[in-house]
VOPALUM-990367 format. One record per residue: residue number from 1; x, y, z of N, C-alpha, C in turn. Coordinates in steps of 0.05 Angstrom, whole numbers, plus 5000, padded with zeros to 4 digits. Example, Ala and Ser with C-alpha at 12.3 -4.5 7.8 and 13.67 -1.06 7.14 Angstrom:
BEGIN
+-----+------+------+------+-------+-------+-------+------+------+------+
|   n | n_px | n_py | n_pz | ca_px | ca_py | ca_pz | c_px | c_py | c_pz |
+-----+------+------+------+-------+-------+-------+------+------+------+
|   1 | 5264 | 4886 | 5156 |  5246 |  4910 |  5156 | 5264 | 4934 | 5156 |
|   2 | 5257 | 4955 | 5142 |  5273 |  4979 |  5143 | 5258 | 5001 | 5157 |
+-----+------+------+------+-------+-------+-------+------+------+------+
//
This chain:
BEGIN
+-----+------+------+------+-------+-------+-------+------+------+------+
|   n | n_px | n_py | n_pz | ca_px | ca_py | ca_pz | c_px | c_py | c_pz |
+-----+------+------+------+-------+-------+-------+------+------+------+
|   1 | 5480 | 4908 | 5185 |  5496 |  4945 |  5198 | 5491 | 4972 | 5180 |
|   2 | 5514 | 4956 | 5159 |  5510 |  4959 |  5116 | 5500 | 4977 | 5112 |
|   3 | 5476 | 4962 | 5115 |  5459 |  4975 |  5098 | 5438 | 5005 | 5105 |
|   4 | 5439 | 4997 | 5139 |  5419 |  5022 |  5154 | 5436 | 5043 | 5126 |
|   5 | 5456 | 5052 | 5136 |  5470 |  5072 |  5140 | 5450 | 5093 | 5119 |
|   6 | 5454 | 5074 | 5088 |  5449 |  5085 |  5060 | 5416 | 5071 | 5063 |
|   7 | 5399 | 5059 | 5078 |  5387 |  5072 |  5073 | 5356 | 5096 | 5091 |
|   8 | 5378 | 5103 | 5116 |  5375 |  5121 |  5127 | 5381 | 5155 | 5107 |
|   9 | 5404 | 5158 | 5105 |  5414 |  5181 |  5080 | 5384 | 5176 | 5058 |
|  10 | 5380 | 5158 | 5048 |  5364 |  5166 |  5033 | 5336 | 5166 | 5045 |
|  11 | 5317 | 5159 | 5064 |  5304 |  5170 |  5082 | 5302 | 5201 | 5089 |
|  12 | 5335 | 5212 | 5095 |  5331 |  5219 |  5087 | 5326 | 5258 | 5079 |
|  13 | 5340 | 5249 | 5057 |  5335 |  5262 |  5024 | 5303 | 5267 | 5025 |
|  14 | 5290 | 5247 | 5029 |  5262 |  5249 |  5020 | 5251 | 5270 | 5048 |
|  15 | 5255 | 5262 | 5058 |  5256 |  5292 |  5084 | 5257 | 5315 | 5072 |
|  16 | 5282 | 5309 | 5057 |  5302 |  5346 |  5054 | 5283 | 5358 | 5039 |
|  17 | 5274 | 5335 | 5018 |  5252 |  5354 |  4988 | 5229 | 5355 | 4997 |
|  18 | 5217 | 5343 | 5021 |  5192 |  5345 |  5032 | 5190 | 5369 | 5033 |
|  19 | 5203 | 5375 | 5060 |  5199 |  5417 |  5064 | 5210 | 5430 | 5051 |
|  20 | 5235 | 5422 | 5035 |  5241 |  5441 |  5004 | 5212 | 5452 | 4983 |
|  21 | 5203 | 5431 | 4983 |  5171 |  5422 |  4968 | 5158 | 5452 | 4980 |
|  22 | 5158 | 5446 | 5005 |  5129 |  5459 |  5009 | 5140 | 5483 | 5020 |
|  23 | 5166 | 5492 | 5019 |  5166 |  5519 |  5018 | 5161 | 5538 | 4998 |
|  24 | 5141 | 5524 | 4975 |  5149 |  5541 |  4949 | 5115 | 5525 | 4938 |
|  25 | 5109 | 5547 | 4913 |  5085 |  5555 |  4912 | 5074 | 5519 | 4913 |
|  26 | 5033 | 5515 | 4917 |  5037 |  5497 |  4915 | 5032 | 5476 | 4903 |
|  27 | 5034 | 5458 | 4885 |  5046 |  5443 |  4863 | 5018 | 5423 | 4865 |
|  28 | 5007 | 5409 | 4853 |  4982 |  5387 |  4855 | 5001 | 5370 | 4864 |
|  29 | 4973 | 5359 | 4887 |  4987 |  5328 |  4907 | 4985 | 5312 | 4874 |
|  30 | 5013 | 5292 | 4877 |  5003 |  5265 |  4882 | 5000 | 5238 | 4895 |
|  31 | 4997 | 5201 | 4880 |  5001 |  5191 |  4905 | 5036 | 5176 | 4898 |
|  32 | 5036 | 5164 | 4907 |  5054 |  5135 |  4903 | 5037 | 5113 | 4911 |
|  33 | 5037 | 5093 | 4897 |  5017 |  5071 |  4910 | 5047 | 5049 | 4909 |
|  34 | 5040 | 5041 | 4945 |  5056 |  5016 |  4953 | 5032 | 4990 | 4951 |
|  35 | 5050 | 4967 | 4942 |  5030 |  4945 |  4940 | 5055 | 4920 | 4947 |
|  36 | 5041 | 4908 | 4945 |  5065 |  4877 |  4958 | 5053 | 4854 | 4960 |
|  37 | 5055 | 4832 | 4964 |  5048 |  4823 |  4987 | 5047 | 4834 | 5013 |
|  38 | 5023 | 4808 | 5037 |  5029 |  4813 |  5053 | 5044 | 4813 | 5061 |
|  39 | 5064 | 4823 | 5092 |  5079 |  4821 |  5107 | 5105 | 4824 | 5087 |
|  40 | 5114 | 4846 | 5060 |  5133 |  4852 |  5054 | 5144 | 4860 | 5062 |
|  41 | 5138 | 4879 | 5086 |  5137 |  4903 |  5100 | 5139 | 4936 | 5085 |
|  42 | 5101 | 4939 | 5069 |  5098 |  4960 |  5065 | 5098 | 4978 | 5084 |
|  43 | 5083 | 4979 | 5098 |  5079 |  4991 |  5124 | 5101 | 5003 | 5137 |
|  44 | 5123 | 4990 | 5134 |  5146 |  5003 |  5151 | 5171 | 5014 | 5134 |
|  45 | 5162 | 5020 | 5108 |  5174 |  5023 |  5079 | 5162 | 5058 | 5089 |
|  46 | 5140 | 5060 | 5086 |  5113 |  5080 |  5086 | 5111 | 5107 | 5100 |
|  47 | 5140 | 5091 | 5131 |  5124 |  5103 |  5168 | 5155 | 5110 | 5160 |
|  48 | 5179 | 5101 | 5147 |  5204 |  5120 |  5146 | 5200 | 5130 | 5128 |
|  49 | 5191 | 5128 | 5099 |  5185 |  5156 |  5088 | 5184 | 5178 | 5087 |
|  50 | 5182 | 5184 | 5116 |  5156 |  5210 |  5130 | 5141 | 5227 | 5113 |
|  51 | 5136 | 5207 | 5098 |  5111 |  5223 |  5075 | 5080 | 5227 | 5095 |
|  52 | 5067 | 5234 | 5088 |  5038 |  5229 |  5087 | 5028 | 5193 | 5082 |
|  53 | 5016 | 5192 | 5095 |  5007 |  5148 |  5086 | 4976 | 5154 | 5083 |
|  54 | 4953 | 5134 | 5077 |  4937 |  5128 |  5079 | 4934 | 5096 | 5079 |
|  55 | 4918 | 5083 | 5095 |  4928 |  5058 |  5102 | 4906 | 5045 | 5085 |
|  56 | 4901 | 5033 | 5061 |  4888 |  5023 |  5043 | 4866 | 4996 | 5053 |
|  57 | 4885 | 4982 | 5078 |  4878 |  4963 |  5093 | 4850 | 4973 | 5111 |
|  58 | 4844 | 5006 | 5108 |  4820 |  4993 |  5118 | 4791 | 4999 | 5110 |
|  59 | 4795 | 5006 | 5073 |  4776 |  5001 |  5071 | 4770 | 4966 | 5051 |
|  60 | 4779 | 4949 | 5066 |  4759 |  4928 |  5072 | 4736 | 4930 | 5068 |
|  61 | 4715 | 4909 | 5056 |  4682 |  4905 |  5053 | 4694 | 4886 | 5090 |
|  62 | 4662 | 4897 | 5103 |  4668 |  4882 |  5129 | 4653 | 4855 | 5127 |
|  63 | 4658 | 4835 | 5144 |  4651 |  4799 |  5138 | 4629 | 4800 | 5139 |
|  64 | 4602 | 4814 | 5145 |  4577 |  4808 |  5141 | 4576 | 4819 | 5112 |
|  65 | 4595 | 4831 | 5091 |  4591 |  4846 |  5066 | 4579 | 4810 | 5056 |
|  66 | 4558 | 4811 | 5038 |  4545 |  4792 |  5018 | 4565 | 4783 | 4995 |
|  67 | 4584 | 4804 | 5000 |  4591 |  4801 |  4963 | 4621 | 4781 | 4967 |
|  68 | 4631 | 4794 | 4988 |  4657 |  4775 |  4997 | 4667 | 4749 | 4991 |
|  69 | 4693 | 4744 | 4985 |  4694 |  4728 |  4954 | 4697 | 4702 | 4980 |
|  70 | 4709 | 4672 | 4967 |  4717 |  4659 |  4994 | 4736 | 4639 | 4977 |
|  71 | 4769 | 4625 | 4999 |  4773 |  4615 |  4980 | 4780 | 4589 | 4974 |
|  72 | 4774 | 4578 | 4954 |  4765 |  4559 |  4933 | 4775 | 4531 | 4953 |
|  73 | 4756 | 4514 | 4948 |  4743 |  4495 |  4968 | 4751 | 4485 | 5009 |
|  74 | 4740 | 4515 | 5010 |  4730 |  4524 |  5042 | 4715 | 4544 | 5047 |
|  75 | 4710 | 4542 | 5076 |  4692 |  4563 |  5090 | 4714 | 4585 | 5088 |
|  76 | 4736 | 4592 | 5079 |  4746 |  4624 |  5095 | 4749 | 4634 | 5072 |
|  77 | 4741 | 4663 | 5084 |  4726 |  4687 |  5073 | 4765 | 4684 | 5061 |
|  78 | 4768 | 4697 | 5036 |  4793 |  4699 |  5015 | 4785 | 4749 | 5026 |
|  79 | 4801 | 4744 | 5040 |  4825 |  4767 |  5042 | 4842 | 4790 | 5029 |
|  80 | 4855 | 4760 | 5010 |  4865 |  4766 |  4998 | 4860 | 4767 | 4959 |
|  81 | 4835 | 4771 | 4969 |  4831 |  4775 |  4942 | 4818 | 4801 | 4932 |
|  82 | 4816 | 4817 | 4916 |  4805 |  4840 |  4902 | 4782 | 4859 | 4916 |
|  83 | 4769 | 4828 | 4911 |  4739 |  4836 |  4915 | 4727 | 4830 | 4950 |
|  84 | 4737 | 4834 | 4968 |  4750 |  4826 |  4989 | 4747 | 4865 | 4997 |
|  85 | 4756 | 4875 | 4983 |  4760 |  4905 |  4978 | 4748 | 4930 | 4965 |
|  86 | 4738 | 4958 | 4982 |  4733 |  4978 |  4963 | 4742 | 4994 | 4953 |
|  87 | 4742 | 4977 | 4926 |  4762 |  4990 |  4908 | 4752 | 5023 | 4905 |
|  88 | 4719 | 5023 | 4901 |  4717 |  5061 |  4893 | 4719 | 5071 | 4914 |
|  89 | 4726 | 5071 | 4941 |  4717 |  5088 |  4953 | 4746 | 5097 | 4966 |
|  90 | 4759 | 5071 | 4971 |  4789 |  5081 |  4961 | 4803 | 5096 | 4937 |
|  91 | 4794 | 5096 | 4921 |  4795 |  5110 |  4903 | 4794 | 5152 | 4890 |
|  92 | 4766 | 5140 | 4910 |  4755 |  5175 |  4927 | 4763 | 5186 | 4933 |
|  93 | 4770 | 5174 | 4961 |  4792 |  5181 |  4985 | 4811 | 5197 | 4967 |
|  94 | 4837 | 5180 | 4960 |  4852 |  5195 |  4947 | 4842 | 5212 | 4928 |
|  95 | 4828 | 5205 | 4902 |  4828 |  5238 |  4890 | 4820 | 5264 | 4918 |
|  96 | 4800 | 5252 | 4937 |  4796 |  5276 |  4952 | 4816 | 5292 | 4957 |
|  97 | 4835 | 5272 | 4969 |  4862 |  5276 |  4984 | 4894 | 5297 | 4968 |
|  98 | 4872 | 5282 | 4937 |  4891 |  5306 |  4920 | 4879 | 5329 | 4912 |
|  99 | 4865 | 5327 | 4916 |  4841 |  5356 |  4908 | 4848 | 5386 | 4930 |
| 100 | 4839 | 5362 | 4944 |  4836 |  5389 |  4980 | 4856 | 5380 | 4998 |
| 101 | 4865 | 5363 | 5005 |  4883 |  5356 |  5024 | 4867 | 5343 | 5041 |
| 102 | 4855 | 5336 | 5050 |  4840 |  5323 |  5074 | 4807 | 5301 | 5051 |
| 103 | 4807 | 5271 | 5078 |  4786 |  5266 |  5065 | 4779 | 5237 | 5092 |
| 104 | 4758 | 5245 | 5094 |  4752 |  5212 |  5119 | 4737 | 5191 | 5098 |
| 105 | 4760 | 5170 | 5133 |  4764 |  5155 |  5119 | 4761 | 5129 | 5147 |
| 106 | 4759 | 5112 | 5136 |  4733 |  5088 |  5150 | 4759 | 5077 | 5169 |
| 107 | 4757 | 5070 | 5185 |  4776 |  5052 |  5209 | 4763 | 5029 | 5213 |
| 108 | 4780 | 5009 | 5206 |  4785 |  4979 |  5202 | 4790 | 4959 | 5224 |
| 109 | 4768 | 4943 | 5238 |  4797 |  4938 |  5259 | 4784 | 4903 | 5249 |
| 110 | 4815 | 4889 | 5237 |  4818 |  4866 |  5220 | 4823 | 4852 | 5242 |
| 111 | 4817 | 4840 | 5265 |  4810 |  4824 |  5284 | 4792 | 4814 | 5285 |
| 112 | 4762 | 4841 | 5266 |  4735 |  4838 |  5285 | 4728 | 4842 | 5239 |
| 113 | 4736 | 4842 | 5235 |  4735 |  4845 |  5202 | 4704 | 4877 | 5199 |
| 114 | 4711 | 4889 | 5218 |  4691 |  4909 |  5217 | 4702 | 4936 | 5215 |
| 115 | 4688 | 4965 | 5197 |  4688 |  4979 |  5203 | 4673 | 4986 | 5227 |
| 116 | 4698 | 5002 | 5264 |  4686 |  5013 |  5277 | 4694 | 5044 | 5270 |
| 117 | 4693 | 5051 | 5262 |  4688 |  5092 |  5259 | 4706 | 5097 | 5242 |
| 118 | 4706 | 5113 | 5233 |  4710 |  5145 |  5210 | 4726 | 5156 | 5228 |
| 119 | 4748 | 5169 | 5208 |  4773 |  5193 |  5220 | 4776 | 5211 | 5189 |
| 120 | 4790 | 5237 | 5203 |  4799 |  5258 |  5171 | 4835 | 5252 | 5175 |
| 121 | 4829 | 5247 | 5151 |  4862 |  5251 |  5143 | 4874 | 5273 | 5133 |
| 122 | 4887 | 5287 | 5139 |  4895 |  5309 |  5133 | 4933 | 5319 | 5121 |
| 123 | 4933 | 5322 | 5109 |  4958 |  5324 |  5097 | 4958 | 5349 | 5086 |
| 124 | 4943 | 5369 | 5083 |  4934 |  5406 |  5073 | 4959 | 5403 | 5044 |
| 125 | 4971 | 5409 | 5037 |  4983 |  5419 |  5017 | 5005 | 5403 | 5012 |
| 126 | 5013 | 5377 | 5025 |  5025 |  5360 |  5015 | 5031 | 5351 | 4975 |
| 127 | 5053 | 5351 | 4971 |  5062 |  5350 |  4953 | 5064 | 5322 | 4934 |
| 128 | 5068 | 5310 | 4963 |  5065 |  5282 |  4951 | 5065 | 5257 | 4969 |
| 129 | 5039 | 5235 | 4977 |  5033 |  5224 |  4993 | 5038 | 5183 | 4983 |
| 130 | 5031 | 5170 | 5003 |  5038 |  5148 |  4994 | 5001 | 5127 | 5005 |
| 131 | 4997 | 5115 | 4998 |  4986 |  5095 |  4992 | 4994 | 5064 | 4996 |
| 132 | 4988 | 5063 | 5009 |  4992 |  5037 |  5005 | 4980 | 5004 | 5019 |
| 133 | 4975 | 4980 | 5014 |  4964 |  4959 |  5026 | 4968 | 4936 | 4995 |
| 134 | 4964 | 4917 | 5009 |  4964 |  4891 |  4985 | 4951 | 4901 | 4956 |
| 135 | 4922 | 4921 | 4956 |  4907 |  4911 |  4944 | 4922 | 4955 | 4917 |
| 136 | 4933 | 4956 | 4932 |  4942 |  4987 |  4916 | 4943 | 4979 | 4880 |
| 137 | 4962 | 4955 | 4871 |  4953 |  4957 |  4840 | 4932 | 4956 | 4828 |
| 138 | 4914 | 4941 | 4839 |  4888 |  4949 |  4832 | 4877 | 4976 | 4818 |
| 139 | 4885 | 5000 | 4825 |  4878 |  5013 |  4829 | 4899 | 5048 | 4803 |
| 140 | 4914 | 5029 | 4799 |  4949 |  5034 |  4794 | 4940 | 5058 | 4769 |
| 141 | 4914 | 5029 | 4745 |  4902 |  5048 |  4718 | 4889 | 5080 | 4740 |
| 142 | 4872 | 5071 | 4737 |  4847 |  5094 |  4751 | 4868 | 5115 | 4759 |
| 143 | 4880 | 5117 | 4773 |  4895 |  5148 |  4788 | 4909 | 5144 | 4774 |
| 144 | 4919 | 5137 | 4747 |  4939 |  5143 |  4730 | 4909 | 5149 | 4708 |
| 145 | 4894 | 5146 | 4701 |  4862 |  5167 |  4693 | 4860 | 5193 | 4707 |
| 146 | 4864 | 5202 | 4728 |  4854 |  5217 |  4746 | 4880 | 5237 | 4736 |
| 147 | 4912 | 5233 | 4737 |  4915 |  5245 |  4733 | 4927 | 5254 | 4771 |
| 148 | 4929 | 5229 | 4782 |  4946 |  5243 |  4799 | 4962 | 5223 | 4819 |
| 149 | 4973 | 5201 | 4790 |  4992 |  5175 |  4802 | 5016 | 5192 | 4798 |
| 150 | 5048 | 5198 | 4814 |  5065 |  5203 |  4821 | 5089 | 5175 | 4820 |
| 151 | 5076 | 5149 | 4828 |  5091 |  5122 |  4820 | 5073 | 5095 | 4833 |
| 152 | 5086 | 5063 | 4828 |  5069 |  5055 |  4839 | 5088 | 5027 | 4846 |
| 153 | 5106 | 5035 | 4874 |  5120 |  5005 |  4866 | 5104 | 4979 | 4881 |
| 154 | 5113 | 4964 | 4878 |  5112 |  4932 |  4884 | 5140 | 4918 | 4910 |
| 155 | 5133 | 4931 | 4920 |  5150 |  4920 |  4946 | 5161 | 4877 | 4954 |
| 156 | 5174 | 4874 | 4949 |  5177 |  4845 |  4950 | 5204 | 4833 | 4965 |
| 157 | 5204 | 4816 | 4976 |  5222 |  4802 |  5004 | 5233 | 4775 | 4987 |
| 158 | 5213 | 4765 | 4985 |  5215 |  4738 |  4972 | 5204 | 4720 | 4988 |
| 159 | 5182 | 4686 | 4988 |  5160 |  4675 |  4990 | 5168 | 4664 | 5031 |
| 160 | 5193 | 4660 | 5023 |  5194 |  4660 |  5064 | 5202 | 4674 | 5082 |
| 161 | 5215 | 4680 | 5080 |  5227 |  4714 |  5089 | 5193 | 4732 | 5097 |
| 162 | 5184 | 4733 | 5075 |  5153 |  4744 |  5075 | 5139 | 4733 | 5085 |
| 163 | 5141 | 4712 | 5086 |  5126 |  4691 |  5107 | 5128 | 4697 | 5133 |
| 164 | 5148 | 4690 | 5149 |  5158 |  4696 |  5173 | 5147 | 4719 | 5172 |
| 165 | 5156 | 4737 | 5172 |  5136 |  4764 |  5181 | 5117 | 4775 | 5184 |
| 166 | 5102 | 4770 | 5161 |  5071 |  4755 |  5169 | 5060 | 4748 | 5188 |
| 167 | 5076 | 4728 | 5188 |  5068 |  4717 |  5216 | 5070 | 4720 | 5237 |
| 168 | 5100 | 4724 | 5244 |  5092 |  4744 |  5275 | 5094 | 4769 | 5278 |
| 169 | 5088 | 4794 | 5246 |  5060 |  4806 |  5263 | 5040 | 4809 | 5249 |
| 170 | 5018 | 4780 | 5254 |  4991 |  4770 |  5243 | 4996 | 4767 | 5271 |
| 171 | 5007 | 4742 | 5283 |  5006 |  4731 |  5302 | 5008 | 4752 | 5347 |
| 172 | 5023 | 4779 | 5328 |  5021 |  4783 |  5358 | 5000 | 4805 | 5342 |
| 173 | 4992 | 4818 | 5329 |  4970 |  4823 |  5339 | 4940 | 4826 | 5343 |
| 174 | 4948 | 4792 | 5337 |  4915 |  4771 |  5337 | 4897 | 4776 | 5317 |
| 175 | 4906 | 4780 | 5278 |  4896 |  4800 |  5266 | 4871 | 4767 | 5261 |
| 176 | 4877 | 4752 | 5268 |  4853 |  4716 |  5255 | 4862 | 4692 | 5280 |
| 177 | 4850 | 4681 | 5272 |  4845 |  4657 |  5293 | 4883 | 4638 | 5285 |
| 178 | 4899 | 4623 | 5293 |  4926 |  4607 |  5289 | 4923 | 4601 | 5271 |
| 179 | 4903 | 4570 | 5257 |  4906 |  4559 |  5247 | 4900 | 4577 | 5212 |
| 180 | 4883 | 4593 | 5219 |  4876 |  4606 |  5197 | 4897 | 4619 | 5192 |
| 181 | 4913 | 4642 | 5204 |  4936 |  4647 |  5191 | 4958 | 4627 | 5192 |
| 182 | 4949 | 4598 | 5199 |  4971 |  4588 |  5181 | 4971 | 4576 | 5141 |
| 183 | 4942 | 4572 | 5152 |  4926 |  4571 |  5128 | 4936 | 4581 | 5107 |
| 184 | 4924 | 4610 | 5106 |  4934 |  4633 |  5089 | 4966 | 4640 | 5092 |
| 185 | 4976 | 4627 | 5107 |  5010 |  4633 |  5112 | 5023 | 4618 | 5082 |
| 186 | 5015 | 4593 | 5087 |  5025 |  4586 |  5074 | 5017 | 4590 | 5041 |
| 187 | 4992 | 4585 | 5043 |  4975 |  4588 |  5019 | 4989 | 4614 | 4989 |
| 188 | 4993 | 4622 | 5010 |  5005 |  4659 |  5007 | 5035 | 4651 | 4996 |
| 189 | 5054 | 4645 | 5008 |  5084 |  4640 |  5009 | 5073 | 4620 | 4983 |
| 190 | 5060 | 4600 | 4974 |  5067 |  4588 |  4950 | 5047 | 4590 | 4923 |
| 191 | 5038 | 4623 | 4937 |  5034 |  4649 |  4919 | 5043 | 4674 | 4908 |
| 192 | 5072 | 4671 | 4923 |  5080 |  4705 |  4942 | 5089 | 4707 | 4899 |
| 193 | 5094 | 4698 | 4886 |  5116 |  4695 |  4854 | 5090 | 4708 | 4833 |
| 194 | 5061 | 4687 | 4836 |  5052 |  4700 |  4802 | 5033 | 4729 | 4827 |
| 195 | 5038 | 4741 | 4859 |  5023 |  4755 |  4869 | 5033 | 4781 | 4863 |
| 196 | 5056 | 4783 | 4847 |  5085 |  4801 |  4851 | 5075 | 4797 | 4823 |
| 197 | 5075 | 4778 | 4805 |  5079 |  4787 |  4766 | 5059 | 4788 | 4772 |
| 198 | 5017 | 4795 | 4773 |  5012 |  4802 |  4775 | 4995 | 4832 | 4788 |
| 199 | 5016 | 4848 | 4800 |  5016 |  4879 |  4809 | 5037 | 4885 | 4795 |
| 200 | 5052 | 4866 | 4774 |  5076 |  4876 |  4755 | 5059 | 4888 | 4730 |
| 201 | 5053 | 4866 | 4733 |  5022 |  4874 |  4697 | 5005 | 4889 | 4703 |
| 202 | 4987 | 4890 | 4732 |  4978 |  4926 |  4733 | 4992 | 4939 | 4728 |
| 203 | 5019 | 4947 | 4733 |  5031 |  4984 |  4735 | 5056 | 4976 | 4756 |
| 204 | 5042 | 4955 | 4774 |  5075 |  4970 |  4788 | 5102 | 4950 | 4780 |
| 205 | 5121 | 4979 | 4802 |  5138 |  4957 |  4797 | 5156 | 4951 | 4813 |
| 206 | 5170 | 4928 | 4807 |  5179 |  4909 |  4838 | 5208 | 4911 | 4837 |
| 207 | 5207 | 4917 | 4870 |  5238 |  4934 |  4879 | 5233 | 4928 | 4911 |
| 208 | 5274 | 4920 | 4915 |  5267 |  4921 |  4953 | 5261 | 4946 | 4959 |
| 209 | 5270 | 4948 | 4987 |  5269 |  4964 |  5002 | 5278 | 4994 | 4994 |
| 210 | 5305 | 4988 | 4988 |  5320 |  5005 |  4978 | 5327 | 5029 | 4951 |
| 211 | 5308 | 5017 | 4930 |  5298 |  5022 |  4898 | 5289 | 5045 | 4916 |
| 212 | 5266 | 5023 | 4927 |  5235 |  5042 |  4924 | 5238 | 5057 | 4939 |
| 213 | 5261 | 5061 | 4963 |  5277 |  5091 |  4973 | 5287 | 5115 | 4959 |
| 214 | 5294 | 5099 | 4936 |  5297 |  5112 |  4924 | 5289 | 5124 | 4897 |
| 215 | 5258 | 5116 | 4885 |  5243 |  5123 |  4870 | 5223 | 5135 | 4881 |
| 216 | 5223 | 5142 | 4913 |  5200 |  5158 |  4931 | 5212 | 5177 | 4929 |
| 217 | 5248 | 5179 | 4935 |  5263 |  5212 |  4935 | 5246 | 5222 | 4905 |
| 218 | 5269 | 5211 | 4884 |  5250 |  5222 |  4843 | 5226 | 5234 | 4845 |
| 219 | 5204 | 5230 | 4865 |  5185 |  5231 |  4868 | 5178 | 5250 | 4883 |
| 220 | 5187 | 5256 | 4902 |  5191 |  5283 |  4925 | 5203 | 5302 | 4911 |
| 221 | 5220 | 5280 | 4889 |  5220 |  5325 |  4874 | 5212 | 5324 | 4852 |
| 222 | 5190 | 5312 | 4844 |  5182 |  5321 |  4824 | 5191 | 5301 | 4795 |
| 223 | 5212 | 5281 | 4809 |  5208 |  5277 |  4779 | 5195 | 5238 | 4785 |
| 224 | 5168 | 5260 | 4765 |  5155 |  5230 |  4772 | 5143 | 5204 | 4761 |
| 225 | 5144 | 5175 | 4764 |  5148 |  5153 |  4744 | 5125 | 5151 | 4746 |
| 226 | 5106 | 5145 | 4715 |  5076 |  5126 |  4732 | 5074 | 5110 | 4701 |
| 227 | 5073 | 5087 | 4706 |  5098 |  5067 |  4704 | 5069 | 5048 | 4691 |
| 228 | 5071 | 5044 | 4668 |  5047 |  5027 |  4653 | 5051 | 5006 | 4655 |
| 229 | 5012 | 4980 | 4650 |  5025 |  4962 |  4662 | 5041 | 4937 | 4636 |
| 230 | 5052 | 4926 | 4642 |  5065 |  4909 |  4627 | 5053 | 4893 | 4610 |
| 231 | 5061 | 4871 | 4576 |  5037 |  4873 |  4562 | 5039 | 4848 | 4560 |
| 232 | 5020 | 4846 | 4564 |  5007 |  4808 |  4568 | 5023 | 4790 | 4558 |
+-----+------+------+------+-------+-------+-------+------+------+------+
//
């Protein structure tokens, strides 16, 4: 309970800055890229922020795409590899949202590995929105070059906690078969530290939920932080 109140206070602060900025003359819209290992709580944090959210998982390639990568030594498709994701279409959607306040996005069903339709996402004249997904770090530099990046965050909770959250979520949502989820979960748990290190090297700031909410508040106040990739 002791950690709940500060988190709520941070969330209220983001909401307040969001409303205040909405009453001022329009300023260029910027994006906060939110990445982190699968199951780290990105979607929940994005929803708690009160900001508009672009789900980057909807830009996965379809299961029939011949360019999909496979897990080494296995017949499984590697859905955690950046090549399983359509970065170009995701960046185009972010740029259009920043420029016009609306864009058409795919609707993706993870259990089917397929796009099932499309929808219009409208954020109007919002000065800030979140684009969240495990591949968000892959487009940090591209968003910076386009002049639309406010911040890039990598949410991390630790391998064991993330494994439990991811498996419970994926099982509840029926995302894939249980054997596949167990194989993937074990592989990702062992690789989590290297995943976070790679996303940090691409320009995302590793942080927990409280720090992420604090940086979102700063971005909503116009104190944009655009991290540079760490030196190799």
